[in-house]
PDB file as gemmi writes it, atoms N, CA and C in Angstrom:
CRYST1    1.000    1.000    1.000  90.00  90.00  90.00 P 1                      
ATOM      1  N   MET A   1       0.373  -1.201   0.409  1.00  0.00           N  
ATOM      2  CA  MET A   1      -0.059   0.346   0.258  1.00  0.00           C  
ATOM      3  C   MET A   1       0.601   1.884  -0.312  1.00  0.00           C  
ATOM      4  N   ALA A   2       1.806   1.296   0.938  1.00  0.00           N  
ATOM      5  CA  ALA A   2       2.838   2.270   0.740  1.00  0.00           C  
ATOM      6  C   ALA A   2       3.589   2.519  -0.721  1.00  0.00           C  
ATOM      7  N   ALA A   3       3.440   1.652  -1.487  1.00  0.00           N  
ATOM      8  CA  ALA A   3       4.389   2.432  -2.432  1.00  0.00           C  
ATOM      9  C   ALA A   3       3.343   2.649  -3.164  1.00  0.00           C  
ATOM     10  N   PHE A   4       2.201   2.379  -3.677  1.00  0.00           N  
ATOM     11  CA  PHE A   4       0.958   2.194  -4.116  1.00  0.00           C  
ATOM     12  C   PHE A   4       1.502   4.501  -4.097  1.00  0.00           C  
ATOM     13  N   LEU A   5       0.678   3.838  -2.688  1.00  0.00           N  
ATOM     14  CA  LEU A   5       0.537   5.608  -2.158  1.00  0.00           C  
ATOM     15  C   LEU A   5       2.060   6.320  -2.214  1.00  0.00           C  
ATOM     16  N   VAL A   6       2.600   6.798  -2.799  1.00  0.00           N  
ATOM     17  CA  VAL A   6       4.396   7.100  -2.943  1.00  0.00           C  
ATOM     18  C   VAL A   6       4.462   7.568  -4.142  1.00  0.00           C  
ATOM     19  N   SER A   7       2.871   6.433  -5.188  1.00  0.00           N  
ATOM     20  CA  SER A   7       3.042   6.468  -6.561  1.00  0.00           C  
ATOM     21  C   SER A   7       1.942   7.624  -6.969  1.00  0.00           C  
ATOM     22  N   GLY A   8       0.866   7.039  -6.755  1.00  0.00           N  
ATOM     23  CA  GLY A   8       0.430   8.658  -6.630  1.00  0.00           C  
ATOM     24  C   GLY A   8       0.585   9.780  -6.090  1.00  0.00           C  
ATOM     25  N   LEU A   9       1.119  10.149  -5.177  1.00  0.00           N  
ATOM     26  CA  LEU A   9       1.339  11.842  -4.431  1.00  0.00           C  
ATOM     27  C   LEU A   9       2.720  11.358  -5.823  1.00  0.00           C  
ATOM     28  N   MET A  10       3.636  11.071  -6.370  1.00  0.00           N  
ATOM     29  CA  MET A  10       4.989  11.765  -7.448  1.00  0.00           C  
ATOM     30  C   MET A  10       4.344  12.327  -8.247  1.00  0.00           C  
ATOM     31  N   HIS A  11       2.821  11.008  -8.435  1.00  0.00           N  
ATOM     32  CA  HIS A  11       2.316  11.433  -9.853  1.00  0.00           C  
ATOM     33  C   HIS A  11       1.924  12.458 -10.160  1.00  0.00           C  
ATOM     34  N   GLU A  12       1.535  12.997  -8.655  1.00  0.00           N  
ATOM     35  CA  GLU A  12       0.682  14.022  -8.661  1.00  0.00           C  
ATOM     36  C   GLU A  12       1.468  15.216  -8.410  1.00  0.00           C  
ATOM     37  N   LEU A  13       2.799  15.075  -8.104  1.00  0.00           N  
ATOM     38  CA  LEU A  13       4.219  15.907  -8.058  1.00  0.00           C  
ATOM     39  C   LEU A  13       4.766  15.918  -9.631  1.00  0.00           C  
ATOM     40  N   MET A  14       4.156  15.327 -10.304  1.00  0.00           N  
ATOM     41  CA  MET A  14       5.172  15.521 -11.432  1.00  0.00           C  
ATOM     42  C   MET A  14       4.089  16.485 -12.162  1.00  0.00           C  
ATOM     43  N   PHE A  15       2.363  15.905 -12.287  1.00  0.00           N  
ATOM     44  CA  PHE A  15       1.250  17.068 -12.807  1.00  0.00           C  
ATOM     45  C   PHE A  15       1.886  18.407 -12.596  1.00  0.00           C  
ATOM     46  N   TYR A  16       1.564  18.580 -11.094  1.00  0.00           N  
ATOM     47  CA  TYR A  16       2.127  20.349 -10.465  1.00  0.00           C  
ATOM     48  C   TYR A  16       3.390  20.171 -11.837  1.00  0.00           C  
ATOM     49  N   TYR A  17       4.256  20.135 -11.420  1.00  0.00           N  
ATOM     50  CA  TYR A  17       5.328  20.749 -12.674  1.00  0.00           C  
ATOM     51  C   TYR A  17       5.406  20.617 -14.315  1.00  0.00           C  
ATOM     52  N   ILE A  18       4.283  19.827 -14.111  1.00  0.00           N  
ATOM     53  CA  ILE A  18       3.826  19.689 -15.392  1.00  0.00           C  
ATOM     54  C   ILE A  18       2.743  21.046 -16.069  1.00  0.00           C  
ATOM     55  N   MET A  19       1.650  21.195 -15.146  1.00  0.00           N  
ATOM     56  CA  MET A  19       0.754  21.989 -15.900  1.00  0.00           C  
ATOM     57  C   MET A  19       0.920  23.141 -14.576  1.00  0.00           C  
ATOM     58  N   TRP A  20       1.315  23.266 -13.525  1.00  0.00           N  
ATOM     59  CA  TRP A  20       1.736  24.157 -12.374  1.00  0.00           C  
ATOM     60  C   TRP A  20      -0.100  24.418 -12.277  1.00  0.00           C  
ATOM     61  N   ARG A  21      -1.112  23.458 -11.706  1.00  0.00           N  
ATOM     62  CA  ARG A  21      -2.014  23.485 -11.248  1.00  0.00           C  
ATOM     63  C   ARG A  21      -2.209  22.900  -9.558  1.00  0.00           C  
ATOM     64  N   PRO A  22      -2.794  23.197  -8.647  1.00  0.00           N  
ATOM     65  CA  PRO A  22      -3.105  22.510  -7.591  1.00  0.00           C  
ATOM     66  C   PRO A  22      -3.208  20.640  -8.025  1.00  0.00           C  
ATOM     67  N   PRO A  23      -3.008  19.805  -7.754  1.00  0.00           N  
ATOM     68  CA  PRO A  23      -3.344  18.529  -7.117  1.00  0.00           C  
ATOM     69  C   PRO A  23      -4.463  18.256  -6.587  1.00  0.00           C  
ATOM     70  N   SER A  24      -5.358  17.073  -7.006  1.00  0.00           N  
ATOM     71  CA  SER A  24      -6.949  17.344  -7.017  1.00  0.00           C  
ATOM     72  C   SER A  24      -6.922  15.814  -6.028  1.00  0.00           C  
ATOM     73  N   GLY A  25      -6.348  15.414  -6.103  1.00  0.00           N  
ATOM     74  CA  GLY A  25      -5.788  14.601  -4.979  1.00  0.00           C  
ATOM     75  C   GLY A  25      -6.343  12.720  -5.830  1.00  0.00           C  
ATOM     76  N   GLU A  26      -7.199  13.074  -7.236  1.00  0.00           N  
ATOM     77  CA  GLU A  26      -8.230  12.333  -8.178  1.00  0.00           C  
ATOM     78  C   GLU A  26      -6.975  10.904  -8.371  1.00  0.00           C  
ATOM     79  N   VAL A  27      -5.226  11.473  -8.479  1.00  0.00           N  
ATOM     80  CA  VAL A  27      -4.416  10.661  -9.005  1.00  0.00           C  
ATOM     81  C   VAL A  27      -3.663   9.682  -8.612  1.00  0.00           C  
ATOM     82  N   THR A  28      -3.553  10.404  -6.990  1.00  0.00           N  
ATOM     83  CA  THR A  28      -3.505   9.217  -5.818  1.00  0.00           C  
ATOM     84  C   THR A  28      -4.480   8.911  -5.147  1.00  0.00           C  
ATOM     85  N   ALA A  29      -5.666   9.068  -5.289  1.00  0.00           N  
ATOM     86  CA  ALA A  29      -6.778   7.950  -5.380  1.00  0.00           C  
ATOM     87  C   ALA A  29      -6.649   6.930  -6.530  1.00  0.00           C  
ATOM     88  N   PHE A  30      -6.525   7.306  -7.243  1.00  0.00           N  
ATOM     89  CA  PHE A  30      -6.271   5.944  -8.187  1.00  0.00           C  
ATOM     90  C   PHE A  30      -5.191   4.676  -7.727  1.00  0.00           C  
ATOM     91  N   PHE A  31      -4.488   5.354  -7.002  1.00  0.00           N  
ATOM     92  CA  PHE A  31      -3.241   4.424  -7.163  1.00  0.00           C  
ATOM     93  C   PHE A  31      -3.467   3.704  -5.538  1.00  0.00           C  
ATOM     94  N   VAL A  32      -4.551   4.249  -4.848  1.00  0.00           N  
ATOM     95  CA  VAL A  32      -4.212   3.682  -4.047  1.00  0.00           C  
ATOM     96  C   VAL A  32      -5.555   3.504  -3.587  1.00  0.00           C  
ATOM     97  N   LEU A  33      -6.468   3.260  -4.566  1.00  0.00           N  
ATOM     98  CA  LEU A  33      -7.334   1.999  -5.144  1.00  0.00           C  
ATOM     99  C   LEU A  33      -6.876   0.834  -5.845  1.00  0.00           C  
ATOM    100  N   HIS A  34      -6.075   1.341  -6.141  1.00  0.00           N  
ATOM    101  CA  HIS A  34      -5.363  -0.324  -7.301  1.00  0.00           C  
ATOM    102  C   HIS A  34      -4.257  -0.601  -6.254  1.00  0.00           C  
ATOM    103  N   GLY A  35      -3.600   0.498  -4.990  1.00  0.00           N  
ATOM    104  CA  GLY A  35      -3.280  -0.580  -3.609  1.00  0.00           C  
ATOM    105  C   GLY A  35      -3.663  -1.437  -3.069  1.00  0.00           C  
ATOM    106  N   ALA A  36      -5.533  -1.014  -2.427  1.00  0.00           N  
ATOM    107  CA  ALA A  36      -6.103  -1.830  -1.939  1.00  0.00           C  
ATOM    108  C   ALA A  36      -6.613  -2.807  -3.184  1.00  0.00           C  
ATOM    109  N   CYS A  37      -7.088  -2.775  -3.974  1.00  0.00           N  
ATOM    110  CA  CYS A  37      -7.005  -3.922  -4.958  1.00  0.00           C  
ATOM    111  C   CYS A  37      -6.238  -5.130  -4.983  1.00  0.00           C  
ATOM    112  N   ALA A  38      -5.330  -4.411  -5.330  1.00  0.00           N  
ATOM    113  CA  ALA A  38      -3.904  -5.833  -5.040  1.00  0.00           C  
ATOM    114  C   ALA A  38      -3.977  -6.567  -4.274  1.00  0.00           C  
ATOM    115  N   ALA A  39      -3.542  -4.985  -2.747  1.00  0.00           N  
ATOM    116  CA  ALA A  39      -4.226  -6.177  -0.735  1.00  0.00           C  
ATOM    117  C   ALA A  39      -5.194  -6.789  -1.389  1.00  0.00           C  
ATOM    118  N   ALA A  40      -6.240  -6.944  -1.792  1.00  0.00           N  
ATOM    119  CA  ALA A  40      -7.629  -7.303  -1.581  1.00  0.00           C  
ATOM    120  C   ALA A  40      -7.313  -8.767  -2.145  1.00  0.00           C  
ATOM    121  N   GLU A  41      -6.924  -8.850  -3.699  1.00  0.00           N  
ATOM    122  CA  GLU A  41      -5.962 -10.454  -4.727  1.00  0.00           C  
ATOM    123  C   GLU A  41      -5.702 -10.597  -3.865  1.00  0.00           C  
ATOM    124  N   GLY A  42      -4.277 -10.008  -3.204  1.00  0.00           N  
ATOM    125  CA  GLY A  42      -3.345 -11.369  -2.290  1.00  0.00           C  
ATOM    126  C   GLY A  42      -4.243 -11.935  -1.690  1.00  0.00           C  
ATOM    127  N   TRP A  43      -4.953 -10.845  -0.659  1.00  0.00           N  
ATOM    128  CA  TRP A  43      -5.476 -11.573   0.766  1.00  0.00           C  
ATOM    129  C   TRP A  43      -6.231 -13.029  -0.008  1.00  0.00           C  
ATOM    130  N   TRP A  44      -6.695 -12.656  -1.016  1.00  0.00           N  
ATOM    131  CA  TRP A  44      -8.096 -13.698  -1.441  1.00  0.00           C  
ATOM    132  C   TRP A  44      -7.069 -15.205  -2.418  1.00  0.00           C  
ATOM    133  N   ALA A  45      -6.661 -15.092  -2.959  1.00  0.00           N  
ATOM    134  CA  ALA A  45      -5.179 -15.902  -3.447  1.00  0.00           C  
ATOM    135  C   ALA A  45      -4.565 -16.641  -2.140  1.00  0.00           C  
ATOM    136  N   SER A  46      -3.918 -16.404  -1.406  1.00  0.00           N  
ATOM    137  CA  SER A  46      -3.753 -17.035   0.154  1.00  0.00           C  
ATOM    138  C   SER A  46      -4.546 -17.994   0.255  1.00  0.00           C  
ATOM    139  N   HIS A  47      -6.288 -17.380  -0.238  1.00  0.00           N  
ATOM    140  CA  HIS A  47      -6.795 -18.868   0.917  1.00  0.00           C  
ATOM    141  C   HIS A  47      -6.911 -19.780  -0.383  1.00  0.00           C  
ATOM    142  N   ALA A  48      -5.951 -20.723  -0.188  1.00  0.00           N  
ATOM    143  CA  ALA A  48      -6.785 -21.298  -1.892  1.00  0.00           C  
ATOM    144  C   ALA A  48      -7.428 -22.009  -2.190  1.00  0.00           C  
ATOM    145  N   GLY A  49      -7.941 -22.814  -1.202  1.00  0.00           N  
ATOM    146  CA  GLY A  49      -9.704 -23.248  -1.817  1.00  0.00           C  
ATOM    147  C   GLY A  49     -10.783 -22.433  -1.939  1.00  0.00           C  
ATOM    148  N   TRP A  50     -10.942 -21.114  -2.010  1.00  0.00           N  
ATOM    149  CA  TRP A  50     -11.692 -19.967  -2.661  1.00  0.00           C  
ATOM    150  C   TRP A  50     -11.473 -19.741  -4.433  1.00  0.00           C  
ATOM    151  N   TRP A  51     -12.964 -19.730  -5.009  1.00  0.00           N  
ATOM    152  CA  TRP A  51     -12.958 -20.254  -6.228  1.00  0.00           C  
ATOM    153  C   TRP A  51     -11.622 -18.376  -6.995  1.00  0.00           C  
ATOM    154  N   ARG A  52     -11.681 -19.468  -8.494  1.00  0.00           N  
ATOM    155  CA  ARG A  52     -10.737 -17.733  -8.777  1.00  0.00           C  
ATOM    156  C   ARG A  52     -11.152 -18.016 -10.110  1.00  0.00           C  
ATOM    157  N   PRO A  53     -11.154 -17.089 -10.622  1.00  0.00           N  
ATOM    158  CA  PRO A  53     -12.095 -16.871 -12.138  1.00  0.00           C  
ATOM    159  C   PRO A  53     -10.814 -17.563 -13.367  1.00  0.00           C  
ATOM    160  N   PRO A  54     -11.368 -18.190 -14.381  1.00  0.00           N  
ATOM    161  CA  PRO A  54     -10.542 -18.789 -15.689  1.00  0.00           C  
ATOM    162  C   PRO A  54      -9.058 -17.781 -15.683  1.00  0.00           C  
ATOM    163  N   ARG A  55      -7.949 -18.053 -16.112  1.00  0.00           N  
ATOM    164  CA  ARG A  55      -7.206 -16.738 -16.514  1.00  0.00           C  
ATOM    165  C   ARG A  55      -7.921 -16.315 -17.760  1.00  0.00           C  
ATOM    166  N   ALA A  56      -8.597 -16.101 -18.699  1.00  0.00           N  
ATOM    167  CA  ALA A  56      -9.028 -15.760 -19.746  1.00  0.00           C  
ATOM    168  C   ALA A  56     -10.154 -13.941 -19.668  1.00  0.00           C  
ATOM    169  N   ALA A  57     -10.464 -14.715 -18.074  1.00  0.00           N  
ATOM    170  CA  ALA A  57     -12.182 -14.193 -18.124  1.00  0.00           C  
ATOM    171  C   ALA A  57     -10.736 -13.160 -16.606  1.00  0.00           C  
ATOM    172  N   ALA A  58     -10.368 -13.336 -15.858  1.00  0.00           N  
ATOM    173  CA  ALA A  58      -9.608 -12.604 -15.091  1.00  0.00           C  
ATOM    174  C   ALA A  58      -8.582 -11.827 -15.429  1.00  0.00           C  
ATOM    175  N   VAL A  59      -7.766 -11.597 -16.895  1.00  0.00           N  
ATOM    176  CA  VAL A  59      -6.704 -10.833 -17.681  1.00  0.00           C  
ATOM    177  C   VAL A  59      -8.203  -9.830 -18.324  1.00  0.00           C  
ATOM    178  N   ALA A  60      -9.069 -10.410 -18.802  1.00  0.00           N  
ATOM    179  CA  ALA A  60     -10.342  -8.533 -18.851  1.00  0.00           C  
ATOM    180  C   ALA A  60     -11.257  -8.237 -17.916  1.00  0.00           C  
ATOM    181  N   MET A  61     -11.070  -8.898 -16.839  1.00  0.00           N  
ATOM    182  CA  MET A  61     -11.604  -8.311 -15.679  1.00  0.00           C  
ATOM    183  C   MET A  61     -10.458  -7.114 -15.103  1.00  0.00           C  
ATOM    184  N   THR A  62      -9.027  -7.346 -15.259  1.00  0.00           N  
ATOM    185  CA  THR A  62      -8.018  -6.635 -14.513  1.00  0.00           C  
ATOM    186  C   THR A  62      -8.365  -5.177 -15.886  1.00  0.00           C  
ATOM    187  N   LEU A  63      -8.592  -6.047 -16.617  1.00  0.00           N  
ATOM    188  CA  LEU A  63      -8.174  -4.890 -18.119  1.00  0.00           C  
ATOM    189  C   LEU A  63      -9.080  -3.812 -17.815  1.00  0.00           C  
ATOM    190  N   ALA A  64     -10.309  -4.348 -17.429  1.00  0.00           N  
ATOM    191  CA  ALA A  64     -11.684  -3.812 -17.699  1.00  0.00           C  
ATOM    192  C   ALA A  64     -11.817  -2.818 -16.350  1.00  0.00           C  
ATOM    193  N   PHE A  65     -11.121  -2.733 -15.466  1.00  0.00           N  
ATOM    194  CA  PHE A  65     -11.136  -2.516 -13.958  1.00  0.00           C  
ATOM    195  C   PHE A  65     -10.603  -1.181 -14.014  1.00  0.00           C  
ATOM    196  N   VAL A  66      -9.108  -1.495 -14.664  1.00  0.00           N  
ATOM    197  CA  VAL A  66      -8.064  -0.484 -14.840  1.00  0.00           C  
ATOM    198  C   VAL A  66      -8.440   0.924 -16.065  1.00  0.00           C  
ATOM    199  N   ALA A  67      -8.719  -0.178 -17.271  1.00  0.00           N  
ATOM    200  CA  ALA A  67      -9.292   1.302 -17.867  1.00  0.00           C  
ATOM    201  C   ALA A  67      -9.982   2.569 -17.208  1.00  0.00           C  
ATOM    202  N   GLY A  68     -11.306   1.410 -16.433  1.00  0.00           N  
ATOM    203  CA  GLY A  68     -12.437   2.194 -15.866  1.00  0.00           C  
ATOM    204  C   GLY A  68     -12.023   3.085 -14.932  1.00  0.00           C  
ATOM    205  N   THR A  69     -11.396   2.836 -13.999  1.00  0.00           N  
ATOM    206  CA  THR A  69     -10.644   3.573 -13.043  1.00  0.00           C  
ATOM    207  C   THR A  69     -10.461   5.158 -13.388  1.00  0.00           C  
ATOM    208  N   GLY A  70      -9.067   4.349 -14.979  1.00  0.00           N  
ATOM    209  CA  GLY A  70      -7.945   5.347 -15.575  1.00  0.00           C  
ATOM    210  C   GLY A  70      -9.055   6.386 -15.992  1.00  0.00           C  
ATOM    211  N   PHE A  71     -10.584   6.327 -16.320  1.00  0.00           N  
ATOM    212  CA  PHE A  71     -11.106   6.899 -17.287  1.00  0.00           C  
ATOM    213  C   PHE A  71     -11.870   7.536 -15.946  1.00  0.00           C  
ATOM    214  N   TRP A  72     -11.991   7.437 -14.875  1.00  0.00           N  
ATOM    215  CA  TRP A  72     -12.583   7.863 -13.818  1.00  0.00           C  
ATOM    216  C   TRP A  72     -12.275   8.555 -13.193  1.00  0.00           C  
ATOM    217  N   LEU A  73     -10.551   8.426 -12.342  1.00  0.00           N  
ATOM    218  CA  LEU A  73      -9.836   9.226 -11.753  1.00  0.00           C  
ATOM    219  C   LEU A  73      -8.627   9.617 -12.451  1.00  0.00           C  
ATOM    220  N   PHE A  74      -7.701   8.992 -13.670  1.00  0.00           N  
ATOM    221  CA  PHE A  74      -6.376   9.197 -14.311  1.00  0.00           C  
ATOM    222  C   PHE A  74      -6.367  10.230 -14.540  1.00  0.00           C  
ATOM    223  N   PHE A  75      -7.379   9.669 -15.947  1.00  0.00           N  
ATOM    224  CA  PHE A  75      -7.639  10.816 -16.742  1.00  0.00           C  
ATOM    225  C   PHE A  75      -8.175  12.466 -16.766  1.00  0.00           C  
ATOM    226  N   PRO A  76      -9.053  12.444 -16.468  1.00  0.00           N  
ATOM    227  CA  PRO A  76      -9.104  13.434 -16.458  1.00  0.00           C  
ATOM    228  C   PRO A  76      -8.318  14.432 -15.057  1.00  0.00           C  
ATOM    229  N   ALA A  77      -7.887  13.935 -14.719  1.00  0.00           N  
ATOM    230  CA  ALA A  77      -7.148  15.388 -13.799  1.00  0.00           C  
ATOM    231  C   ALA A  77      -6.122  15.915 -14.950  1.00  0.00           C  
ATOM    232  N   MET A  78      -5.646  14.634 -15.779  1.00  0.00           N  
ATOM    233  CA  MET A  78      -4.335  15.057 -16.713  1.00  0.00           C  
ATOM    234  C   MET A  78      -5.658  16.009 -18.022  1.00  0.00           C  
ATOM    235  N   VAL A  79      -6.814  15.825 -18.149  1.00  0.00           N  
ATOM    236  CA  VAL A  79      -7.432  17.143 -19.145  1.00  0.00           C  
ATOM    237  C   VAL A  79      -7.756  18.039 -18.194  1.00  0.00           C  
ATOM    238  N   LYS A  80      -7.948  18.288 -17.224  1.00  0.00           N  
ATOM    239  CA  LYS A  80      -8.453  19.461 -16.534  1.00  0.00           C  
ATOM    240  C   LYS A  80      -7.218  20.275 -16.390  1.00  0.00           C  
ATOM    241  N   GLY A  81      -5.908  19.892 -16.639  1.00  0.00           N  
ATOM    242  CA  GLY A  81      -5.175  20.833 -17.005  1.00  0.00           C  
ATOM    243  C   GLY A  81      -4.335  21.363 -18.262  1.00  0.00           C  
ATOM    244  N   GLY A  82      -4.886  20.630 -19.205  1.00  0.00           N  
ATOM    245  CA  GLY A  82      -4.147  20.505 -20.104  1.00  0.00           C  
ATOM    246  C   GLY A  82      -3.208  19.832 -20.484  1.00  0.00           C  
ATOM    247  N   LEU A  83      -2.842  18.878 -20.107  1.00  0.00           N  
ATOM    248  CA  LEU A  83      -1.591  18.101 -20.702  1.00  0.00           C  
ATOM    249  C   LEU A  83      -1.608  17.104 -21.901  1.00  0.00           C  
ATOM    250  N   ASP A  84      -3.326  16.968 -22.326  1.00  0.00           N  
ATOM    251  CA  ASP A  84      -3.450  16.552 -23.367  1.00  0.00           C  
ATOM    252  C   ASP A  84      -3.205  17.321 -24.011  1.00  0.00           C  
ATOM    253  N   GLU A  85      -3.948  18.317 -24.520  1.00  0.00           N  
ATOM    254  CA  GLU A  85      -2.949  19.578 -25.240  1.00  0.00           C  
ATOM    255  C   GLU A  85      -1.559  19.736 -25.047  1.00  0.00           C  
ATOM    256  N   MET A  86      -0.908  19.604 -24.451  1.00  0.00           N  
ATOM    257  CA  MET A  86       0.676  20.049 -24.174  1.00  0.00           C  
ATOM    258  C   MET A  86       1.113  18.952 -24.872  1.00  0.00           C  
ATOM    259  N   VAL A  87       0.852  17.852 -24.995  1.00  0.00           N  
ATOM    260  CA  VAL A  87       1.230  17.096 -25.454  1.00  0.00           C  
ATOM    261  C   VAL A  87       1.326  16.204 -26.955  1.00  0.00           C  
ATOM    262  N   LEU A  88      -0.040  16.863 -27.595  1.00  0.00           N  
ATOM    263  CA  LEU A  88       0.115  17.222 -29.020  1.00  0.00           C  
ATOM    264  C   LEU A  88       0.687  18.300 -29.077  1.00  0.00           C  
ATOM    265  N   ARG A  89       0.415  19.369 -28.555  1.00  0.00           N  
ATOM    266  CA  ARG A  89       1.773  20.815 -28.672  1.00  0.00           C  
ATOM    267  C   ARG A  89       3.637  19.986 -29.236  1.00  0.00           C  
ATOM    268  N   GLU A  90       3.711  19.051 -28.520  1.00  0.00           N  
ATOM    269  CA  GLU A  90       4.949  19.050 -28.360  1.00  0.00           C  
ATOM    270  C   GLU A  90       5.004  17.791 -29.658  1.00  0.00           C  
ATOM    271  N   CYS A  91       3.823  17.133 -29.040  1.00  0.00           N  
ATOM    272  CA  CYS A  91       4.497  16.508 -30.901  1.00  0.00           C  
ATOM    273  C   CYS A  91       4.403  16.752 -32.080  1.00  0.00           C  
ATOM    274  N   GLN A  92       3.764  18.486 -32.208  1.00  0.00           N  
ATOM    275  CA  GLN A  92       3.667  19.266 -33.496  1.00  0.00           C  
ATOM    276  C   GLN A  92       4.748  19.323 -33.394  1.00  0.00           C  
ATOM    277  N   GLY A  93       5.243  20.032 -32.156  1.00  0.00           N  
ATOM    278  CA  GLY A  93       7.148  20.458 -32.664  1.00  0.00           C  
ATOM    279  C   GLY A  93       7.876  19.433 -32.670  1.00  0.00           C  
ATOM    280  N   MET A  94       7.711  18.608 -32.729  1.00  0.00           N  
ATOM    281  CA  MET A  94       8.747  16.456 -32.699  1.00  0.00           C  
ATOM    282  C   MET A  94       8.528  16.933 -33.985  1.00  0.00           C  
ATOM    283  N   VAL A  95       7.620  16.792 -34.473  1.00  0.00           N  
ATOM    284  CA  VAL A  95       7.157  16.751 -36.374  1.00  0.00           C  
ATOM    285  C   VAL A  95       7.921  17.644 -37.102  1.00  0.00           C  
ATOM    286  N   ALA A  96       7.845  18.891 -36.778  1.00  0.00           N  
ATOM    287  CA  ALA A  96       8.290  20.211 -37.127  1.00  0.00           C  
ATOM    288  C   ALA A  96       9.766  19.649 -37.535  1.00  0.00           C  
ATOM    289  N   LEU A  97      10.674  19.540 -36.059  1.00  0.00           N  
ATOM    290  CA  LEU A  97      11.751  18.862 -35.923  1.00  0.00           C  
ATOM    291  C   LEU A  97      12.664  18.004 -36.994  1.00  0.00           C  
ATOM    292  N   MET A  98      11.406  16.963 -37.026  1.00  0.00           N  
ATOM    293  CA  MET A  98      11.884  15.726 -37.689  1.00  0.00           C  
ATOM    294  C   MET A  98      12.099  16.783 -38.785  1.00  0.00           C  
ATOM    295  N   GLU A  99      11.270  17.083 -39.301  1.00  0.00           N  
ATOM    296  CA  GLU A  99      11.263  17.668 -40.890  1.00  0.00           C  
ATOM    297  C   GLU A  99      12.307  18.655 -40.974  1.00  0.00           C  
ATOM    298  N   GLN A 100      12.802  19.602 -40.139  1.00  0.00           N  
ATOM    299  CA  GLN A 100      13.244  20.182 -41.514  1.00  0.00           C  
ATOM    300  C   GLN A 100      15.109  19.488 -40.188  1.00  0.00           C  
ATOM    301  N   ALA A 101      15.358  19.083 -40.096  1.00  0.00           N  
ATOM    302  CA  ALA A 101      16.432  17.316 -40.026  1.00  0.00           C  
ATOM    303  C   ALA A 101      16.269  16.814 -40.918  1.00  0.00           C  
ATOM    304  N   ALA A 102      15.682  16.712 -41.347  1.00  0.00           N  
ATOM    305  CA  ALA A 102      15.569  15.886 -43.299  1.00  0.00           C  
ATOM    306  C   ALA A 102      16.164  16.810 -44.316  1.00  0.00           C  
ATOM    307  N   GLN A 103      15.153  17.607 -43.617  1.00  0.00           N  
ATOM    308  CA  GLN A 103      15.793  18.730 -44.971  1.00  0.00           C  
ATOM    309  C   GLN A 103      16.711  19.565 -44.566  1.00  0.00           C  
ATOM    310  N   ARG A 104      17.343  20.076 -44.162  1.00  0.00           N  
ATOM    311  CA  ARG A 104      18.814  20.291 -43.563  1.00  0.00           C  
ATOM    312  C   ARG A 104      19.915  18.618 -44.264  1.00  0.00           C  
ATOM    313  N   LEU A 105      19.154  18.180 -44.149  1.00  0.00           N  
ATOM    314  CA  LEU A 105      20.061  16.873 -44.146  1.00  0.00           C  
ATOM    315  C   LEU A 105      20.269  16.317 -46.097  1.00  0.00           C  
ATOM    316  N   THR A 106      19.088  16.245 -46.414  1.00  0.00           N  
ATOM    317  CA  THR A 106      19.079  16.290 -47.353  1.00  0.00           C  
ATOM    318  C   THR A 106      19.228  17.477 -48.648  1.00  0.00           C  
ATOM    319  N   GLY A 107      19.566  18.583 -47.610  1.00  0.00           N  
ATOM    320  CA  GLY A 107      19.612  20.058 -49.097  1.00  0.00           C  
ATOM    321  C   GLY A 107      18.383  21.084 -48.929  1.00  0.00           C  
ATOM    322  N   GLY A 108      17.595  20.576 -48.519  1.00  0.00           N  
ATOM    323  CA  GLY A 108      16.157  20.841 -49.163  1.00  0.00           C  
ATOM    324  C   GLY A 108      14.921  20.479 -50.216  1.00  0.00           C  
ATOM    325  N   ALA A 109      15.776  19.399 -50.014  1.00  0.00           N  
ATOM    326  CA  ALA A 109      15.069  18.669 -51.473  1.00  0.00           C  
ATOM    327  C   ALA A 109      14.487  17.299 -50.952  1.00  0.00           C  
ATOM    328  N   THR A 110      13.232  17.852 -49.629  1.00  0.00           N  
ATOM    329  CA  THR A 110      12.418  16.269 -49.540  1.00  0.00           C  
ATOM    330  C   THR A 110      11.098  16.162 -50.127  1.00  0.00           C  
ATOM    331  N   THR A 111      11.173  15.691 -51.525  1.00  0.00           N  
ATOM    332  CA  THR A 111      10.163  15.007 -51.785  1.00  0.00           C  
ATOM    333  C   THR A 111       9.537  14.176 -52.120  1.00  0.00           C  
ATOM    334  N   GLY A 112      10.681  13.332 -51.435  1.00  0.00           N  
ATOM    335  CA  GLY A 112       9.864  11.273 -50.562  1.00  0.00           C  
ATOM    336  C   GLY A 112       9.027  11.799 -49.192  1.00  0.00           C  
ATOM    337  N   LEU A 113       9.114  12.607 -48.334  1.00  0.00           N  
ATOM    338  CA  LEU A 113       8.968  12.901 -46.733  1.00  0.00           C  
ATOM    339  C   LEU A 113       7.505  13.969 -47.058  1.00  0.00           C  
ATOM    340  N   VAL A 114       6.753  13.320 -46.875  1.00  0.00           N  
ATOM    341  CA  VAL A 114       5.570  14.708 -45.901  1.00  0.00           C  
ATOM    342  C   VAL A 114       5.528  14.285 -44.454  1.00  0.00           C  
ATOM    343  N   PHE A 115       6.536  15.628 -43.618  1.00  0.00           N  
ATOM    344  CA  PHE A 115       5.639  16.002 -42.662  1.00  0.00           C  
ATOM    345  C   PHE A 115       4.392  16.836 -42.564  1.00  0.00           C  
ATOM    346  N   SER A 116       3.341  17.108 -42.001  1.00  0.00           N  
ATOM    347  CA  SER A 116       2.473  17.595 -41.987  1.00  0.00           C  
ATOM    348  C   SER A 116       2.782  18.390 -39.874  1.00  0.00           C  
ATOM    349  N   THR A 117       2.497  19.831 -40.079  1.00  0.00           N  
ATOM    350  CA  THR A 117       2.416  19.891 -38.184  1.00  0.00           C  
ATOM    351  C   THR A 117       0.494  20.595 -38.395  1.00  0.00           C  
ATOM    352  N   ALA A 118       0.636  20.013 -39.097  1.00  0.00           N  
ATOM    353  CA  ALA A 118      -1.201  21.282 -38.511  1.00  0.00           C  
ATOM    354  C   ALA A 118      -2.190  19.863 -38.475  1.00  0.00           C  
ATOM    355  N   MET A 119      -2.750  20.011 -37.189  1.00  0.00           N  
ATOM    356  CA  MET A 119      -3.846  18.533 -36.520  1.00  0.00           C  
ATOM    357  C   MET A 119      -5.133  18.915 -36.250  1.00  0.00           C  
TER     358      MET A 119                                                      
END                                                                             
């Protein structure tokens, strides 16, 4: 549980330094919830006589749980702070940089390369 709590707090701190917005606690809640569920699963698994779902069902349920809680707690914190738009701008900048590098390397003849920064 401590590792999940620290991970959540570090993500909140990282998001604060990237977006300059006070933490909402949603990201920490995401990690603490996953820590509690991991501890509960470990407890459940230690009781060997209890029912366990088939592996394929367990994987599907785990992915659904991570995606559901991610869209509920993790991603909204990024969208509220504008991190999604920052990432798109960074990608556009990287594409422009690659286009400029290709032009310099080919002496301006980039007939085979098509890069677009308009998104």
